[in-house]
C-alpha positions in Angstrom: 86.2 122.9 210.2 82.9 120.7 211.3 81.6 123.5 214.6 81.9 126.4 211.2 79.6 123.8 209.3 76.7 123.4 212.3 77.1 127.7 212.6 76.1 128.4 209.8 72.6 126.3 210.4 72.6 128.6 213.9 70.4 131.6 213.4 72.8 132.7 216.5 75.6 131.7 216.1 75.8 133.5 212.6 78.1 136.9 213.5 80.2 134.5 214.4 80.3 132.9 211.1 81.1 136.5 209.5 83.8 136.4 211.9 85.0 133.5 210.7 85.3 135.3 207.2 86.9 138.2 207.9 89.9 136.6 209.0 90.4 134.3 207.0 90.7 136.8 203.8 92.7 138.6 207.4 95.1 135.6 207.3 95.0 135.0 203.8 96.3 138.8 203.4 99.2 138.0 206.3 99.8 135.9 204.4 100.4 137.2 201.0 103.0 139.6 202.7 105.0 136.9 203.8 
């Protein structure tokens, strides 16, 4: 989680943070389905 916070400050890793958020949403949906 610490690495994610650092990626927020890194402009190059900006898109990576977006993917992390999308993956979190998908993971949450899978958890709700089960």
